C-alpha positions as CSV (number, residue, x, y, z in Angstrom):
1,M,6.5,-8.3,-5.9
2,D,9.2,-8.0,-3.1
3,Q,9.1,-9.4,0.2
4,V,8.1,-8.4,3.6
5,C,8.7,-10.4,7.0
6,T,7.9,-9.4,10.3
7,K,11.1,-7.9,11.6
8,D,10.9,-5.4,8.2
9,V,7.7,-3.9,10.1
10,I,9.6,-4.2,13.4
11,K,11.9,-1.8,11.9
12,M,9.9,0.2,9.9
13,F,7.7,1.6,12.9
14,D,10.1,0.5,15.6
15,L,7.8,-1.7,17.1
16,K,8.5,-3.3,20.6
17,L,8.9,-7.2,20.4
18,I,7.1,-8.9,23.2
19,S,6.9,-12.4,23.1
20,G,7.8,-15.4,19.8
21,H,10.9,-13.9,19.3
22,E,11.4,-17.1,17.1
23,G,8.7,-15.9,14.5
24,I,10.2,-12.6,13.3
25,G,11.1,-14.3,10.0
26,R,7.7,-15.1,9.2
27,H,6.4,-13.5,5.7
28,I,3.8,-10.7,5.4
29,L,1.7,-11.8,2.2
30,T,-1.4,-9.6,2.3
31,S,-1.5,-5.8,3.1
32,D,-4.8,-6.4,4.3
33,I,-5.0,-5.8,8.3
34,S,-7.3,-7.7,10.6
35,R,-9.1,-6.4,14.2
36,P,-10.0,-10.0,15.4
37,G,-13.3,-8.5,17.2
38,L,-15.6,-11.2,16.2
39,E,-12.6,-14.1,17.0
40,M,-12.4,-13.0,20.5
41,A,-16.1,-14.0,20.9
42,G,-15.3,-17.0,19.3
43,Y,-16.5,-16.8,15.6
44,F,-13.1,-18.5,13.9
45,T,-15.0,-19.9,10.8
46,H,-13.9,-17.7,8.3
47,Y,-10.4,-16.4,10.2
48,P,-8.4,-14.3,8.1
49,A,-5.1,-15.9,9.6
50,Q,-2.8,-14.5,6.8
51,R,-2.7,-11.3,8.2
52,V,-1.6,-9.3,10.6
53,Q,-3.6,-9.1,13.7
54,L,-4.1,-5.5,15.4
55,L,-5.9,-5.6,18.7
56,G,-6.9,-2.1,19.7
57,K,-8.8,-1.5,23.3
58,T,-12.2,-2.3,22.2
59,E,-11.2,-6.2,21.6
60,L,-8.5,-6.1,24.8
61,S,-11.4,-4.9,27.2
62,F,-13.4,-7.3,26.0
63,F,-11.3,-10.5,26.3
64,D,-10.3,-9.3,29.5
65,M,-13.4,-10.1,30.0
66,L,-13.5,-13.3,29.3
67,P,-13.4,-16.7,31.6
68,R,-9.5,-17.8,32.0
69,D,-9.4,-21.1,30.3
70,V,-11.7,-19.5,27.3
71,Q,-9.0,-16.6,27.3
72,F,-6.1,-19.5,26.4
73,D,-8.4,-21.4,24.3
74,R,-8.3,-17.8,21.8
75,M,-5.3,-17.0,22.2
76,N,-4.0,-20.7,20.8
77,K,-6.4,-20.1,18.2
78,L,-5.3,-16.6,17.2
79,C,-1.9,-18.0,17.2
80,S,-1.9,-19.9,14.2
81,Q,1.1,-21.2,12.1
82,D,0.1,-18.4,9.2
83,T,-0.2,-15.6,11.1
84,P,2.7,-13.3,10.7
85,A,1.9,-10.8,13.9
86,I,-0.1,-9.6,16.5
87,I,0.2,-6.1,17.5
88,I,-0.9,-4.3,20.3
89,S,-2.1,-0.2,20.1
90,H,-1.8,2.1,22.3
91,D,1.3,0.3,24.2
92,M,-1.5,-1.6,26.4
93,E,-0.5,-4.5,28.5
94,V,-0.4,-7.9,26.6
95,P,-2.7,-10.5,28.1
96,E,-0.9,-13.7,29.9
97,A,-3.1,-15.9,27.4
98,L,-1.3,-14.3,24.6
99,F,2.3,-14.0,25.8
100,V,2.1,-18.2,26.7
101,A,0.6,-19.0,23.2
102,S,2.9,-16.6,20.9
103,N,5.8,-18.1,22.4
104,E,4.3,-22.2,22.3
105,H,3.4,-21.3,18.4
106,H,6.2,-18.6,17.7
107,V,4.1,-15.8,16.8
108,P,5.5,-12.6,17.1
109,V,3.9,-10.3,19.3
110,L,4.5,-6.6,19.2
111,S,3.4,-3.4,20.6
112,T,3.4,0.1,19.4
113,K,2.2,3.5,21.6
114,M,-0.1,4.8,18.5
115,A,-3.8,4.7,18.1
116,T,-5.0,1.3,16.6
117,T,-6.4,3.2,13.5
118,R,-3.7,5.6,13.0
119,F,-1.5,3.0,13.3
120,S,-3.6,0.4,10.9
121,S,-3.7,3.3,8.1
122,M,0.0,3.9,8.0
123,L,1.0,-0.2,8.3
124,T,-1.6,-0.6,4.8
125,N,0.2,2.2,3.1
126,Y,3.7,0.6,4.0
127,L,2.4,-3.2,3.2
128,E,0.5,-2.0,-0.3
129,S,3.4,-0.2,-1.9
130,Q,6.0,-2.9,-0.4
131,L,4.0,-5.9,-1.8
132,A,2.8,-4.2,-5.1
133,P,3.1,-5.8,-8.2
134,T,6.5,-4.5,-10.1
135,T,8.5,-4.7,-13.3
136,A,11.0,-3.1,-15.0
137,V,11.3,-1.0,-18.4
138,H,14.4,0.4,-20.2
139,G,14.3,3.9,-20.7
140,V,14.3,7.2,-18.7
141,L,11.7,8.7,-15.9
142,A,11.7,12.4,-15.8
143,D,9.6,14.9,-14.0
144,I,8.2,17.4,-16.5
145,Y,5.8,19.9,-14.8
146,G,4.7,17.9,-12.9
147,I,4.0,15.0,-15.3
148,G,5.8,11.9,-14.8
149,V,7.0,11.2,-18.7
150,L,8.6,7.5,-19.7
151,I,10.9,8.2,-22.5
152,T,11.3,4.7,-24.1
153,G,12.8,3.5,-27.9
154,K,15.5,1.1,-28.9
155,S,19.2,1.9,-27.5
156,G,21.1,4.8,-29.1
157,V,17.8,6.7,-29.9
158,G,18.9,9.7,-27.9
159,K,17.0,9.2,-24.8
160,S,19.5,9.9,-22.3
161,E,20.7,13.0,-24.5
162,T,17.3,14.1,-24.4
163,A,17.0,13.7,-20.6
164,L,20.1,15.6,-19.7
165,E,18.6,18.5,-21.9
166,L,15.9,18.5,-20.2
167,V,17.3,18.5,-16.8
168,K,19.2,21.6,-18.3
169,K,16.0,23.1,-18.2
170,G,14.9,22.8,-15.1
171,H,13.2,19.1,-14.9
172,R,13.7,16.7,-12.8
173,L,15.2,12.9,-13.8
174,V,13.7,10.0,-11.9
175,A,15.8,7.3,-13.6
176,D,17.6,6.6,-16.4
177,D,18.2,3.0,-18.4
178,C,16.2,1.5,-16.0
179,V,13.0,2.0,-14.2
180,E,11.5,0.0,-11.9
181,I,7.6,0.4,-11.9
182,R,5.6,-0.8,-9.0
183,Q,1.6,-0.7,-9.0
184,E,0.2,0.8,-5.7
185,G,-2.9,0.9,-6.5
186,E,-5.5,1.5,-9.5
187,N,-4.4,3.3,-12.3
188,T,-1.2,4.3,-10.1
189,L,2.0,3.3,-11.4
190,I,5.0,4.5,-9.4
191,G,8.6,4.8,-10.8
192,N,11.8,4.6,-9.4
193,A,15.6,3.8,-10.1
194,P,17.6,0.9,-8.9
195,A,19.8,1.8,-5.8
196,L,22.6,0.7,-8.2
197,I,21.9,3.7,-11.0
198,Q,20.3,6.1,-8.8
199,H,21.1,9.5,-10.0
200,L,23.3,8.3,-12.5
201,L,22.8,9.2,-16.2
202,E,25.2,7.7,-19.3
203,I,26.1,9.8,-22.2
204,R,27.6,8.1,-25.2
205,G,30.7,9.3,-25.5
206,I,31.2,11.0,-22.3
207,G,30.2,8.1,-19.9
208,I,28.5,8.0,-16.7
209,I,27.8,11.4,-14.6
210,D,26.2,12.3,-11.5
211,I,23.2,14.5,-11.8
212,M,22.6,15.6,-8.8
213,T,26.3,16.4,-8.2
214,L,26.2,18.6,-11.5
215,F,22.9,20.3,-11.1
216,G,21.8,19.8,-7.8
217,A,19.3,18.1,-5.8
218,S,16.3,20.0,-7.3
219,A,17.6,18.2,-10.7
220,V,16.4,14.7,-9.2
221,R,13.7,13.3,-7.6
222,S,13.6,9.4,-6.0
223,H,10.4,8.4,-7.4
224,K,7.6,9.7,-9.8
225,R,3.9,8.6,-10.6
226,I,4.0,8.0,-14.3
227,S,1.2,9.4,-16.2
228,L,2.5,9.6,-20.3
229,V,4.7,7.5,-22.6
230,I,6.7,8.9,-25.2
231,D,8.7,6.3,-27.7
232,L,10.9,8.0,-29.3
233,E,11.8,5.7,-32.7
234,V,14.2,6.4,-35.6
235,W,12.0,8.2,-38.5
236,D,10.8,6.1,-41.2
237,S,9.6,7.7,-44.4
238,D,7.4,5.2,-45.4
239,K,5.4,5.4,-42.0
240,T,2.6,7.4,-41.3
241,Y,2.7,9.6,-38.6
242,D,-0.3,10.7,-36.3
243,R,-0.2,14.6,-37.3
244,L,-3.6,15.9,-35.6
245,G,-3.3,14.2,-32.5
246,L,-6.8,12.8,-32.5
247,E,-5.7,9.2,-32.3
248,E,-4.9,8.5,-28.6
249,E,-2.6,5.0,-28.2
250,T,-1.9,3.5,-25.0
251,M,0.7,0.7,-23.4
252,K,-0.1,-1.2,-21.0
253,I,2.0,-1.6,-18.0
254,I,0.7,-4.3,-15.4
255,D,-2.6,-3.2,-15.3
256,T,-3.2,-0.4,-16.2
257,E,-2.9,1.4,-19.3
258,L,-1.3,4.6,-20.4
259,T,-1.3,7.4,-22.6
260,K,1.5,7.0,-25.5
261,L,3.2,8.9,-27.8
262,T,5.2,7.8,-30.7
263,I,7.5,10.9,-32.1
264,P,9.7,10.2,-34.8
265,V,13.5,11.4,-34.6
266,K,15.7,12.6,-37.3
267,P,18.2,15.2,-37.1
268,G,16.7,19.1,-36.7
269,R,13.9,17.6,-34.2
270,N,14.6,19.6,-30.9
271,L,13.1,16.3,-28.8
272,S,13.4,17.7,-25.3
273,V,11.4,20.9,-26.8
274,I,8.7,18.1,-28.0
275,I,8.6,16.4,-25.0
276,E,7.9,19.3,-22.7
277,V,4.8,20.4,-25.0
278,A,3.4,16.9,-24.9
279,A,3.5,16.6,-20.9
280,M,1.8,20.3,-21.0
281,N,-0.6,19.3,-23.7
282,Y,-1.2,16.4,-21.8
283,R,-1.6,18.2,-19.0
284,L,-4.3,20.5,-20.7
285,K,-6.3,16.9,-22.2
286,K,-6.9,16.6,-18.8
287,L,-8.0,19.6,-18.0
288,G,-10.9,19.4,-20.8
289,V,-8.8,21.2,-23.3
290,N,-8.6,19.2,-26.7
291,A,-6.6,21.1,-29.3
292,A,-6.8,18.5,-32.0
293,E,-11.0,18.3,-31.2
294,E,-11.4,21.7,-31.4
295,F,-9.6,21.9,-34.8
296,S,-11.5,18.7,-35.9
297,K,-15.0,20.9,-34.9
298,R,-13.9,23.8,-36.7
299,L,-13.0,21.7,-39.9
300,D,-16.3,20.1,-39.8
301,S,-17.9,23.6,-39.3
302,V,-16.2,25.0,-42.2
303,I,-17.1,22.1,-44.6
304,E,-20.8,22.5,-43.6
305,S,-20.9,25.9,-44.1
306,K,-19.7,25.5,-47.7
307,E,-21.8,22.5,-48.6
308,N,-24.6,25.0,-47.2
């Protein structure tokens, strides 16, 4: 999980820093946003101090109705040591009590021209992306017919060479060798390449090649949702491989279960074509078309008819 500071949010959304300048290094630990209406009314029993506090027209119009001494008391409580930032929407004027309390407790007060609801949505999406659980997997990630396919396997099995062939066929490379994966939502894994090796592919005997330079910008993607895992392994004559496709294997990454296919590798097998077909077949299954199940039903029907 990456760390997000208040200054990162300021830079991302071009916010105006009004007061509490010493606190811009505070860490934001949750993607939840709080609109402290109850707190303005004096209820701090369950105040979520660790959240970014967002004040809109409703909160501030009520706050203006409070007596001056109450205003200072409420803002002193709102500016806790755990509060990462307080943001004012619609570019409204910051109340004097908030200005004084934020400077005293070093809580940054920021201002945005955006409407409250729109800014809350954008900030939540940004924080969820940045604070999502992350991991790294050795493999190749490619966009094949719109399906994010993570190709795994032992070193030297042919992952990068297969990826190169897929790129030549018009598919798009996301990452080679190391795939950074973050879980942005329930059952949603997003993969991307580390900045150091973005758009690069390693081919043994040739070295490092730049896919975007060789094949153009249409041959690469910065990130892609992962839907399917294909594991390449050297053909083992003693092992029985699935020939019908009725058995569905899964692989767990972070908290998400992904469909996994094991493809045996041996000379003469066109891996790029097999992976293309695997991606298309995965899409068909999601649309409700399962060739293996159809075949099984036909077989059962034939057997029953012969028995009768």
